C-alpha positions as CSV (number, residue, x, y, z in Angstrom):
1,M,93.8,169.2,144.5
2,N,97.4,168.2,144.0
3,F,99.9,170.7,142.7
4,A,102.8,168.4,142.3
5,N,104.7,170.9,140.2
6,Q,103.8,173.9,142.3
7,Q,107.4,174.8,142.8
8,R,107.6,175.5,139.0
9,M,104.3,177.3,138.9
10,K,104.4,181.1,138.3
11,Q,102.5,183.1,140.9
12,I,101.1,186.7,140.6
13,S,99.6,188.4,143.6
14,S,99.4,192.1,142.5
15,A,96.7,193.5,140.2
16,Q,99.3,196.1,139.2
17,N,101.5,193.5,137.5
18,P,102.1,194.4,133.8
19,Y,100.8,191.1,132.6
20,I,97.6,191.4,134.6
21,K,97.1,194.9,133.2
22,S,97.4,193.5,129.7
23,L,94.7,191.0,130.5
24,V,92.4,193.7,131.8
25,L,92.8,195.4,128.4
26,L,92.0,192.1,126.8
27,Q,88.7,192.0,128.7
28,E,87.9,195.6,128.0
29,K,89.2,196.5,124.5
30,T,88.3,194.9,121.1
31,K,91.6,196.4,119.7
32,A,93.6,194.5,122.3
33,R,91.9,191.2,121.4
34,K,92.4,191.7,117.7
35,Q,96.0,192.7,118.1
36,S,96.9,189.7,120.3
37,G,94.6,187.2,118.7
38,T,93.6,186.1,122.2
39,F,90.7,186.5,124.6
40,L,89.7,185.5,128.1
41,I,87.4,182.6,129.1
42,E,85.9,182.5,132.6
43,G,84.7,179.3,134.4
44,M,85.5,175.6,134.2
45,R,82.5,174.7,132.2
46,E,83.2,177.3,129.5
47,I,86.9,176.3,129.4
48,E,86.0,172.6,128.9
49,L,83.6,173.6,126.1
50,A,86.3,175.7,124.5
51,I,88.7,172.7,124.5
52,K,85.9,170.5,123.1
53,G,85.4,173.2,120.4
54,N,89.1,172.9,119.4
55,Y,90.1,176.3,120.8
56,E,93.8,176.5,121.7
57,L,94.5,177.6,125.3
58,E,97.7,179.6,126.0
59,T,97.5,180.0,129.7
60,I,95.3,179.0,132.7
61,L,95.0,181.3,135.7
62,I,93.8,179.8,138.9
63,V,93.0,180.8,142.5
64,S,93.8,177.6,144.4
65,E,91.4,178.2,147.3
66,L,88.5,178.8,145.0
67,L,89.0,175.8,142.8
68,D,87.0,172.6,143.1
69,K,89.0,169.8,144.8
70,S,88.5,167.6,141.8
71,F,90.5,170.0,139.6
72,K,93.4,168.3,137.9
73,I,96.2,170.5,136.8
74,S,97.7,167.8,134.7
75,S,94.7,167.9,132.4
76,F,95.9,171.2,130.9
77,Q,98.8,171.2,128.4
78,C,99.6,174.9,128.8
79,E,101.2,177.4,131.2
80,I,99.5,177.5,134.6
81,I,99.7,180.7,136.7
82,E,98.4,180.9,140.3
83,I,96.9,184.3,141.0
84,S,95.5,186.0,144.1
85,K,91.9,186.7,144.8
86,E,92.6,190.4,144.3
87,V,93.9,189.7,140.8
88,F,91.0,187.3,140.0
89,Q,88.4,189.9,141.1
90,K,90.1,192.4,138.7
91,L,89.8,190.1,135.8
92,A,86.5,188.2,136.5
93,Y,83.2,189.3,135.2
94,R,81.0,187.0,137.2
95,K,80.3,187.4,140.9
96,S,80.1,183.7,141.6
97,T,82.7,181.6,139.8
98,D,85.0,178.7,140.4
99,G,88.4,180.4,140.5
100,I,89.7,179.7,137.0
101,L,90.3,181.8,133.8
102,A,91.9,180.9,130.5
103,I,93.6,182.9,127.8
104,A,92.6,181.3,124.4
105,K,93.5,182.0,120.8
106,T,90.8,183.4,118.6
107,K,89.7,181.4,115.5
108,N,89.6,182.2,111.8
109,L,85.9,182.8,111.3
110,Q,85.9,182.6,107.5
111,L,82.9,181.2,105.6
112,S,85.2,178.8,103.7
113,E,86.0,177.1,107.0
114,L,82.5,175.9,107.6
115,K,81.8,172.2,107.4
116,L,78.2,171.6,106.5
117,S,76.1,168.5,106.4
118,K,74.3,167.4,103.2
119,N,71.1,169.1,104.4
120,P,72.2,172.0,106.6
121,L,70.1,174.3,108.7
122,I,71.8,177.6,109.4
123,L,71.0,180.8,111.3
124,V,72.2,184.0,109.7
125,V,72.1,187.2,111.9
126,E,72.8,190.6,110.4
127,A,74.4,193.5,112.2
128,I,73.3,192.5,115.7
129,E,75.0,194.7,118.2
130,K,73.8,193.6,121.7
131,P,76.0,190.9,123.1
132,G,73.1,189.5,125.1
133,N,71.1,188.9,121.9
134,I,74.0,187.2,120.2
135,G,74.6,185.0,123.3
136,A,71.0,184.0,123.4
137,M,70.9,183.0,119.8
138,L,74.1,181.0,120.2
139,R,72.4,179.1,123.0
140,T,69.3,178.4,120.8
141,A,71.6,177.3,118.0
142,D,73.3,174.9,120.3
143,A,70.0,173.6,121.6
144,A,68.7,173.0,118.1
145,K,72.1,171.6,117.0
146,L,72.3,173.9,113.9
147,D,75.0,173.3,111.3
148,A,76.3,176.9,111.7
149,V,75.6,180.4,112.8
150,I,76.7,183.1,110.3
151,I,77.1,186.7,111.3
152,A,76.6,189.1,108.4
153,N,78.0,192.7,108.7
154,P,79.2,192.1,112.3
155,K,78.9,195.1,114.6
156,T,80.3,193.4,117.8
157,D,83.5,191.5,118.4
158,L,82.5,187.9,118.8
159,Y,85.0,187.5,121.6
160,N,83.5,190.3,123.7
161,P,83.4,189.0,127.3
162,N,79.7,189.7,127.4
163,I,79.1,187.4,124.5
164,V,81.3,184.7,126.0
165,R,79.4,185.0,129.3
166,S,75.8,185.3,127.9
167,S,76.3,182.4,125.5
168,V,77.3,180.2,128.6
169,G,79.9,178.5,126.5
170,C,77.8,178.0,123.3
171,L,80.2,180.4,121.5
172,F,82.4,177.3,121.5
173,T,79.8,174.6,120.7
174,N,78.6,176.2,117.4
175,Q,80.3,176.5,114.0
176,I,80.5,180.3,113.5
177,A,81.5,182.4,110.5
178,M,81.4,186.1,109.6
179,G,81.3,188.0,106.4
180,S,79.6,190.9,104.6
181,T,76.0,190.5,103.5
182,E,77.1,190.2,99.9
183,E,79.6,187.5,100.8
184,V,77.1,185.6,102.9
185,I,74.4,185.7,100.2
186,A,77.0,184.5,97.6
187,F,78.1,181.7,99.9
188,L,74.5,180.5,100.4
189,K,73.8,180.6,96.7
190,E,77.0,178.8,95.9
191,K,76.0,176.0,98.3
192,Q,72.4,176.0,97.0
193,I,71.0,176.8,100.3
194,A,67.5,178.5,100.3
195,F,67.3,181.4,102.6
196,Y,64.2,182.9,104.3
197,S,64.4,186.5,105.5
198,A,62.4,187.5,108.5
199,T,60.9,190.9,107.6
200,L,57.7,192.9,107.6
201,Q,57.9,193.7,103.9
202,N,56.3,191.5,101.2
203,A,56.3,188.5,103.6
204,T,54.3,185.4,104.1
205,H,53.6,183.5,107.3
206,Y,56.7,181.7,108.5
207,D,55.0,178.4,109.1
208,T,53.8,178.1,105.4
209,Q,57.3,177.5,104.1
210,N,59.2,174.2,103.6
211,Y,62.4,174.1,105.7
212,T,63.2,170.5,105.2
213,T,65.8,171.1,102.4
214,P,69.1,173.0,102.8
215,T,67.9,176.2,104.6
216,A,69.2,179.4,106.2
217,L,67.0,181.5,108.4
218,V,67.9,185.2,108.4
219,V,67.1,187.7,111.1
220,G,68.1,191.4,111.6
221,T,68.0,194.1,114.2
222,E,64.7,194.9,116.0
223,D,64.8,198.6,115.1
224,I,65.9,198.5,111.5
225,G,65.4,194.9,110.4
226,L,67.3,193.3,107.5
227,S,69.0,195.3,104.8
228,K,67.4,195.6,101.4
229,L,69.6,193.0,99.8
230,W,68.3,190.3,102.1
231,R,64.7,191.2,101.3
232,E,65.4,191.3,97.5
233,E,67.5,188.1,97.2
234,A,65.6,185.9,99.6
235,T,64.0,182.6,98.6
236,Q,61.0,184.0,100.5
237,N,60.4,186.8,103.0
238,V,58.7,185.4,106.1
239,I,56.9,187.0,109.0
240,I,55.8,185.8,112.5
241,P,52.2,187.1,112.9
242,M,51.5,189.0,116.1
243,Q,48.2,189.9,117.7
244,G,49.3,192.7,120.0
245,E,50.0,196.4,119.5
246,I,53.6,196.2,118.4
247,D,55.0,194.8,115.2
248,S,58.3,193.3,116.4
249,M,59.8,191.1,119.0
250,N,63.2,190.4,120.5
251,V,65.4,189.1,117.7
252,S,66.6,186.1,119.7
253,V,63.0,185.1,120.4
254,A,62.1,185.5,116.7
255,A,65.1,183.4,115.7
256,A,64.1,180.7,118.2
257,I,60.6,180.5,116.8
258,L,61.9,180.1,113.2
259,I,64.5,177.6,114.2
260,F,62.2,175.3,116.0
261,E,59.6,175.4,113.3
262,A,62.3,174.2,110.9
263,K,63.3,171.5,113.5
264,R,59.7,170.5,113.9
265,Q,59.3,170.0,110.1
266,R,62.5,168.0,110.1
267,G,61.2,165.7,112.9
268,F,63.7,167.2,115.3
């Protein structure tokens, strides 16, 4: 690793530094992220995916002794700050990591910003709160190469560090938009996209439907399910039949089943 411009690189060694304290708030508080329009990314792979996903980086924070020797400082066109291990441990969420963090600008997640193919396949998730579930669904969406993930009535800040972490960078590899349930339904109808709501009420088996035309698959929370409007306005309500004692499964698992049935029908 060659720090040719190390003499011009800012260094921070104290976790009590005011700038570091502001980054701790960025990790911990939704309000801080919204006010600043920025968030933290941890790990080289995630940072590379963010760049690939056209996220703008403001600052890179590095611990030189933890970095891989192949790291090239010249590949980043932003401010680079060298920090101590103490500072890194204050900011990092993961126990094992590669000594690099980035501060990135959040994106405008408007429905109007989505760029869809002629025959899109979309996942819509309503009011999901658990970051782990959101992260898991983003990973599935990436694996299936969906056109977009739309979050209706969002209950969790998308740039929550637990979502960034649990999505293993798939936050950056998917097109994502947010809106109210009413806005999302209006958008799907305007684009002539059929939508299938996963629900227990008035539903038919999920594998009897045709998902080869423009399609959105809609899932809700495990305890409440989808709101009434999704059930009433759906092209069809669908259900995943189960043979055990319970009548629901983890929402990320249900989403994966629906997504890969649609992919199967489309010939992957």
